[in-house]
N, C-alpha and C positions, 0 to 999 in steps of 0.2 A: 194606268202598267202595272206598275207594284199591287194594285187591288186585283186587276186581268189573272196574272199569274198568281197570289194565291187563292184566290179563286179556281183557277186552271190546277194547281198541282192539288189542289183538296178535293174537285174530282177526281185527279188525277189517283189518288191514295184509294180512293173507294175504287175506283177501275182496276187495282192491282190485286187491290180483294176480291172482287170479283172471278176474276182470272183463276184467283189460288185456288177457292171453291170451286168452280168450275170444271178446275184440270183436265184443263184443253189441251195443256202444250206438252202433253207426256210425248204427242207423235212427232217432236222435235221438226215437225212441217212450217215451214215460215209462211206468212201472208200478210196479204198488205199490210203498208206501217199503220198506224192506229195513233202516235204520238205527234202530233206539232211539235216540230223537230225545232224551227225556229224560235217561239217562246218558250222551248224548254231550256235551249240554247242560252238567250238572253236572260233567263229567269234565277238558271244557275252561274254563270257568266258573271250576275248582278251579285247574287249572293256570296261568291268566292270572294270578289274585290274587296266590298263593305266590311267581308269579317276579318281578311286581309290586312285590310286598312287598320280595323278595330284592333288587332294585336298589336300593329307598331306603336298604337298611341299609349295601350296598358305597356308595351317595352318602355316606351318615351317616362311613361308615368313612375318607372320602378319595378314593375313588374320581375320578376324572377327569370335567371335562364329558362329552367325547368320548366314555368309554365307559361313560356312565351313557346317552346319547340313542343310542350305538350300541345297546347293550344294550335297551332297549326298540323302538326298530325291528328286531332281530331276533326280540322278544319278538313283536310285529304278523305281522311275515312267516311267524312260526310257527304262529300261527292261524290266520291267515288261509289258508293253503297246507292245513293242516287241514279248516278248514269249507270250502274249497272241493273238496275229493277227498268230504270227505262227501255236499254236493251231488250230485258226480258218484257216486258210488257211489248215494247215494238213488235216481236220478232212472234212473238206468242210462243214463246221459246222458256218455261217456266221449269222447274225440276228437271234441266237439265245436269247429267255429271260432270258441272263442272265450278270449281271454285277460285275469287279473288285472294291472292294472296301476296302481300305486302315485304317484300325483302330488305335487307339489306338497314341501313340508318332509320330508313319507313320504317322500315320492320318492328326496327329497334326502340320504334316509336321515340325519336330523336330525330325531328324536323325541325330544322333551320329554316328561315324563311324562304332561301331560294337555291334550300339544297338539291341533291338529284334527289327524285323520285321514281322508285323501282318496284314493279308489280310483274306477277304474276298470272299467268291464265291455266292450269291445271286440273286435268280432267282424268278418270278415269279410261279405261276400255281404247278404242281408237276416237281418232277426230273427226266427230261428224259432220258436215256442213251447216246443221246448228250453232254447233259449238263457234264454230269458225266464223258463223256469222255474227253472233254476240259482239265475239272480240272484235270485232275490227269496227261493226256500228258503237262499241262503247268507246276504241280508242280514237278512231276517229272524232269524234260527239272532245274527248278530250282534249285532242290536239286543237281544234277548233276553238276551242275556250283558251289556249294561248297556251294549253298546261306542255311542259315537256318532260318527256316519261323515258325511262327505259324499263323496255318491257320482252314477253317473250310469251309464245304457250305452246304447253309441254304438258304429255303426258305425266303421270307419274313416274312412271318407268324412264322417262326421257331426262326428269328432272332431274333424278336421281343419277343415272347413268351418265348425267352430264357433269353433274358437283362432285363424283370419283373422278377426274379426271380436269379438275380445274378448279384451284383452291379459293380464285374468288371467287365463285359459284356458290363452293361450297358452304363459303363463310358467309354470303349472304342469305343462304336458305336456312342454318345456325339462328337466325335471328327474325324468322317468319312468323305471322301471325294470319289468321284469317279475317277477310275486310265482307266480304259478301261472300253470295252462291249458295252451294250445295256442304252444307258442315261437315257430311259424314263425307265426302270427298278430300276438306279441310285436314279432317281427322286421319286418316290411313296418309297421307302426305306428309304431315308432320311425323306419325310414327314410323314412316317410312323414312324421314329425315335422322331419326331418334337410331334405328336400328341399323342405318348403313352407314350414315358417316359421324355420328357422336361415337356407339360404341367400337365400330372397328378402325384403325389406325390411327388410334389419338396419337399416341407419340410421334406420326411421321407428321401429321397435322400440326403438333405444338414445333417441331423444329423445322418448318417451312416458314410460321408466324414468325417465327424466331429471326428463322434468316429475313423473313421481308422486314425486319425492323432492321436490323443490320445494315439493307441496304438502303433505307431510308432514310437512317440519318448518315449516309453517306452521302447522301444528296442534298439533303435538307438541313445538317449542320449538326455535330454533335451536343450542344449546348442549348439549356435554357436561355440564357444570359444572352441572344441575339438582340443589335439593335431594332431590326425589323423582324419578328418570329413569324411563325407561320403557324395557326391557328390548329390546324388539323395535323400536318405532317410532320411539323417539326417536333424538335424534342420538347417535351412539358404539355403536347398538341393532346386533342381529342383522339388521335391513333394509336398514342401511348394506354391511354384506357382502356380503350376498343380493344386492342389488341391482348393486356389481360383477360379484359372480359371476356372474348373468345378461346383463350385458353384455360381462365376456370370454367366456362361454361364444355368444355369435351372430360377435361380430367375432375370437376365434380359432380358435374351435373344440373347446377344450379343456373338458376334465370335471370337474376341480377348478385350487385356485391353481399346487398345486408343476404346472401344465402349464404355465405363464407362465415359470419361471426358464430352461429351456433357451430360449426366445424374447426375454428379454432384458425382459422386462416388471418382474418380481419381481426384484430378488437374493433370494438362500437367505437373507439374515438377515432381507431382508423379510416373506420367507416363514414364516420363527420366529415371528416375531414377531408377523402376523398370525396365525397357529397359536396362537399361546401366549394373546392377547388374547382369541380365540373360545371358546375353552378355558373360560376365566374366568368371562366372561356366559352360556354354556352352563351350566357349574355352579352359576351363580348364580340361573337363571332352572329349573333344575332344583330347587333350594332353596326357592325362591315356589311354585310346584307342587305340591309335597311339603309343604309347612308348610300350604299353604291347602286339598290337596285338589281341588281344580282350575287352571283354567288363570287366573295373574293375572300381568301381566307387569313391574305399576309398583313397583317398589324402596320404599313408604312410610316416611316417617320413623317410623311405628310398630313397623317392624320392623327396622330395620337395626342396632341394638344388639345384638338377641338374635341375628342373625345372625355379629354379628362376634364375637360370645363363644363362640356355637357353632363357629364357624370357626377356632377358637384366639390370636385376636388379642386381649392385652392390655396392658392401661395401660405406656407406658413413655415416658422421657425426655420429660415431660411432654404427653404428648398417651394421651388417651386410646384404648379399644382402638376405641370404633365410628369416630376422627377416623381412625386408621390403617387401618380395613378400608375405610372412602368414598375415600377417599388413592390405595387399590389401585383402587379399580372406578374409578375419576376416569380412572388413568394406563390402565387397560385398554380403556376405553368411546373414550378420545382416541386413542391407537394407530391401533384399530380404524376408527375416525373418518378418521385420517391415511390411514393404508394402504391401505382401502379407495377413499378421492376420489383417491389414488395410481394407481390401476388403473384408475380411471374417466377421468379428466387423458389417461392413457398409451393407452388406447383409441380415442380420441375424438382424437388427434393421431397415433394411425398412419395411413399414406398420405398423412397432409393435408402436404402443402407447410410447413414453417415461415413462409417467406414467398416473395414469387409476387413473375413484374418488376416489378408497380405499387410495391409494397409496398421491394426494394429498392432502387429510385430513393430512397423518398420515408426511408428509416432517415437515421440523423444518427451521425455518430461524435460520441459525446461526450469520447471519449479513455479512456487504457487501455482499448482494451478494450471499453466495453462503449458499445451503441447505444442510440439511439431510434429506434422506427418508430411508426408511425399503430396500433398496436396495444398493443402492451409493451416495456418493457426486459432487453432481453438482454444477455447480456455471452459472447466468444468462450470458446471451450474454453482459450486458450493464457493466456488474462484470472482465465478461473475455477481456471486449476492455481497461477498465481500469487496468489490470496487464501491459500494456505498462507505465505506470507513475507511479505506484504503485506495484512491484514487489512484497513487501512483502504481498500486498493480494494474491498472485500467491502461496508465500511460504503456508499462512495461509489455502490455497485447501488441502497442503500437509499436515499438523497436522490434519485439522478436519479427515483427513482419517486418520491419525494415531491414534489418540483416539480414532476414533468409530470404529477402524475393518474394514471398510466399503473404496471399493474400487473407483476410480475416474470414475466417466461418460465416455464413449466414446466419447460424443461429447463436452465434457469438453477437455477431452486432446486434440480433433484434437483444439481445441481453444486456447491451449497453445504453441501448433506445430507453431500456423498460427503466433503468436504474439509473441514469445519466440526473432527469429532477430532482432523484431523492439525495444526492451529492451536496451537500452544503460549499457553498463562494471560499469559504476561509479554506477550505479543507486541502483548494489547489496553490495556497502559498507556500513559499520557501520546502527547504527540506527534501525527503528524494522528489516530491511530486516537479518539485523547480529542476532538480539536478537531471532527470529522466527525460524532459524537455527540453534545457537545453541538450544533453547526446543525441535529441534525438535532429535540429536543428544542426550539431557537428558532425553528422555522419558522413562516411565519403561517398553512399551511395542511397538513391532512395528517399530523398528528404521532399521532393516534392512530392511524388505518388502518399509519403503518410499524411502530410499536410493537406493534402485533397480528402484521404478517407477521413480525417478527424474534423473537419469542415464536414464532411457531408453528415457525420454522424451528428454532429452538434460539440462536439469536446475541445475542437481550437477554438470555440466559442467560451466556455468555459476555464481554459487555462488561460486563454490571450480577452477577457470582455472586452478589452480595448478594439481588438478584430468584429465583436460581435456586430457594431453598428454598423460596418459595410456588408454586411450581409447582402446582396437584390439593392446595391445601392446602384442608384443609374447615375449616369453620366451622362449628360442630355446635347452631345454637340456633335457637329460629322465628324469627327478625327477620333472620338471614341468607340471602338466595338462591343466594347464588353461593360456588364457591371463591375462595380470598384470591388469587390470582393473578385469576381474571376480575375479581373486584371490582374490582382495584386500576387494570385495565383500562380499564376503567367509567367509573372516576373519571375518568382521564384523557381516555376521550369528553368524557364530562360537561363538564370545565372549557374544550374545547375547543369544544363548542358553544355557552358564554357568548358568543364572539365573532361580534357581530352580530344575539345576542340581541334579539329585539323583543317580547318578553311583559314585561310592567307589572313583575310579581314577579319576575322577571329580571335587569332593568334595571340596576339595583344592582349587583347582583354582575357583570355587561358594564361596566358604568363601572368597577367597580373594579380587572377582569383590563387594562381596556384604560390602565389607566396604573402597572400594576408594571413595573416597569424592565428586570428581569429575567424575564422569563415560563419560558425554556429552564431555570430554577433552581426554578422554581415545578412544570413536569412531572418535574424531577427528584424531585425532595420527594413528588409523589402515587405518584409509582413508590414511593419507600422510604418510605408513611407507616406500612406492617403491615406492612416487613420484619422486625420484635420476632417475629413470629406464629411464624413459622421454628422460634423455640425454644420453642413451648411458651406454655402461658399462664403460669406461674410465670416465668420468664425475657424475655418479651418487653421490658423496660427492655437488652437486650444489641445489642438494635439502634443505641444510640448508640455505643458501642463500634465499631461495622463501619464508622461514616462518616467519620474520619481517613482510613478507608482509599480511600474510596469518592474525596474530596474529592484527595485525591495521585493517584487513575489518570487522574481526571479532566484536573489541571491544575485547582482550583480556588484561587480567591483565600481568605485569611484572611477577611475578609467572609462572601463568598459559602459556607464552609465553617459560620461561624456561624450562617447564616440558613437550612442546611440543616440543623444541627441543634434551631433551634428550632423549625423544622416539622415536624420527626419527633418533637420530645419535647414539642411541646403541641400536636399536630392533633387532640387531642380536648376541651381544654382549650377552647377558645369555645362548641361545645358543650351543654358539661357547664354553666358560668355561664349560656348564654344560656338555656336550659329548666329550671335549677333553684335559681337565684338570683332576687331580687331588683334587679330594673336600674332601677328609680328610685333605689337606695339608693348613695351617693356613693364610698361606700366600697369596692364593690365592685367598682364601676368604677376608682376609685384605682391598687384591687389589680392588676387586671389589665393596668391601662395600667401599670403599673412591669413584669408578665412580659413585655409583647410590645416595650418598649421605643422604636420609631418606626413610619410611619405605613407605609412598605414591608412591613414585618413582619405590618403590621394589616390591608393590601391582600392580601397572601398569604395567610394566613392563613382571613381571610375566606372566599374562595374557594375553598380546600384542602378547608375545614370544609361546605362545601355539596358541591362533588364528594363526598367521602367520605361525606357521610348521602345523597345522592339513590343510588349507588352500591349502597347496600345493597338494595334491591329494589324493585321497580317504586314501590309505594305510599306507601313509607317517606320522604321529603320531603312537604313542606304548605308552604304561604304562610305560615299560621301560625310556624313554626318559619324563614322565608325572614323574616317580621317580628320576630322575638327576635332573628334574629341582627344583619336590620338594625339595632335598636334599639341592641346592645351595639357592634354597628360605629360605626355614627354619635357615642355618647356617650364612647366611648374618641378618638375621633378629636377630638372636643374635647377632652379633657384633654390628647391629644399638644400638639396645636396648639400649649396654652398652655404644655405644659411642666409642668403645677404644675395641681394641687385644690386649695382649701382647702375641708375637711369640718369643718363646725361642729361645734361639742359638742351630745350629745344634748340637755341641758335644754334650747338656745338653738335645736334643731331641734325640740322638742316645743310650744314657746314659739312659733315662727314656724307652725305649722299650725295650732294651738287659736288664734290672729289669723285664721289666712287659711276658717277654717270660721266663724268670729263673724262677719266682717265677710259672708261672705255670704249668711247664715242673715238677716241684720240686717231686720229688716219681712215675714218669710218664714213663721217660727218662734217663738216664746215666747223668751226665755231662756233662765227654768228648764230647758224641755226642751231648749236647744241646751249648757245646764251640766252636764248630767244625760248628755247624750251623748258628751261630750269625756269625763267621770267614768268613764263605766261601760267605755269603748274603749279595747285595750291601746296600749301606746304604742308600739308596731311598726307597730301601722295607723297610726292618727294621722302617721305620719312618712312613709311608703309609699304610704299612698292619695289622688290628687289629690282637695282641694279639691272641685272637684262632683263627684265621686262619693263621696265622705263624705256630702256633704248630702241625696243621693238612698237612701244607707243612711240616713241619720237619719229622712228621710220614711217607710222602712218599718218601721223602727223605731216610729215613732210610733200605725203604725197596727194593730200586731199583737194588742197586749192584743184587740180586735174582732176582729179577720179568723182570726187563730191561725197561719195561713201561708198569704203571702205570696209571689208566682213573678211577676221582671218579667226580660224579655230585650232585648238590643240588636241588630240583626246589625250586622256590621265587613266588610265586604265585602271590604272590601282588605286582611285578612289571612286570610281561607277562614274566618271563625268567627262564630258565636252567642254571644252575650255571657249565661250565666244566672246571676238573680241570685237565691237563695231566703232568705227568711228566717220564721225558724221557734222553737221554743223548742228548745231544747236536751235533747235526750236520749238513752240510748243505741244506738248503730247509725248512727244518721240519716243520716251521710255514705256507710256501703256501701248502705246502701237507696236514698239517690237516684245514685249511681251504677250501681246494678244495675238499676234503673228506666228512664237513659237508656239502658245497653244492651241490655236489654231491647228496648230501640225502635229500635235498631241506629243510635246515636246514638257518636261518636268520641270522649273527652275528650281533649281536648289537653293539658289545666292545670288544673287548681284551687289554690281556696285555702279558706281557711275562717279567719273570724275569731268567736271565741265572747266574748261582753261578760262584764262581770265579774257583772253578774245575771242 
């Protein structure tokens, strides 16, 4: 079959040459088919499938993302050219004024294995029957090959008119390129695109693209650091790069990002970084398409580990292969998002004055070459250069931004990025730099926004290198939605949002925050509370070894250093005790109070615990958890205020509990029923259960012989929960069955307590 096919296509090429020299197709008259369609279809289909499989093998052997997408683009080009030639031969319709144009991502030359293929048959003049027949023959042939195509047949004028009113069409035409057919028609089409779509209304096109990007982020998320990122539409995905390229094309009339280097829009280093990140995302998207055999652009939790292993990542230095792979993804996606945003920002800035006459009048010199305008904060070129010898001045830039609630200008941020690598590490230690950083942490507003900006620019990593190890660090479990650095900065924001909180469930936390004497120290602890994760799961305790260095660099007092050490070491303790221990037990509270030491530590740990839990994910915090934490905080504060707690002996506790229940039951239940209940109940139950609740349980137990199963409930809106009490005879698996029943009805169980009577 293969030899027959090769012989057939060799003869076919000769036939095509004869037709070309004869020049008989100019009349546009279709005649009887000359092509053995079945053989042509089988041959091309086999060629396509084998070539597609070969590209997959190249990918599996480590080919770059660019190599594979270019390979798939070239494969589709070869197929379309052959099919176009077959259609022309079959219909004796050579030299028709029609061209086959690749558009969209395929036109851009970036075809992933299962991506959409968009083509346009564009012609001059009117739609003749010959052009209609040629396009239909080619399309039906391609469909019979099993290809999925987006297609249209338009005159040049119709195509341009459609693009004028539809942004998607206009964008796809910006990336068009000829594949087959009349070169003159293709050239006239591209000239019309340049004249009508690029030269005109460029600013309106840019606004539309920016609006599209805003809507996309609202739908797919504004963070790169999602647990299951979308490689195309998500932040740091291919659409970020494409949007930047589209805007650059209409603004600068360039074809690729390399064209921005001589214009000074991108440095060579930035262009190289963008190319590397783009290649990584392409390769990962190729992987997903090959794995699923269809277009799938979501890097789901279920395939992340398999991809990590297949790409050669291994467990190393306390981090799993999956964590190392995802950390690399986040780094690349973040760089792609940042550099794409830089291109867009610089394109928008092109041609616009930094400040007009009115702004010049309104700008105010804040000192040291830093200026405040009505729109932003900026530093003069001389001031930006002085950042190298005086990093405290750089921090003052962020201070001014925080104080006035204004962004730092893009030009100034570019200057920060340029000089930051030249600032020696020791220049950040002590003195004015430490004072300014602590002032940022202690400010009454804008702490979270300022720290986020410092993180994005890399400045935070320099003043606090202990935080640098958290960048893009993955927490691969079902609970944490974000990377460690993002989780930490969200925790800082949640802390700051407590200021002025009006929700009743947040008021105790807001009050505690307002009473803290050193809020800046609390925000520093929030930044460092998970710093041990940079060492891996087995070595998180090493975070405490770094804290003396932090204290020395930032000029903390001995007391501040001690509190910082406490907060980092104990940041999970309060949550664990509140949710896992019996808070009515005086010993539990006394032990916790002993660890806390004083009221200031308690307040700081209380609000830090809230910030940490609420930053894990959108639905992790609940009023129930808040009520438990508040109860523990209140009980511990009482102990600390008294400075001691008298914990009665167990026998004394049992006696007091029994007497309280007898008193409440007197006149309600027979004495023998009460004594039977007390004798059958576990000691711990009697000590820990309020007498009123124990009396309710006594009543349920009294009814059990007749009713066999009793269920009661009470709503507790102040805690956001409903308490369910189930009384039944003991049997194997009753607890799991009860929980399963509740879960089957979408009920979230936040706490459970099991009591088994002696009988």
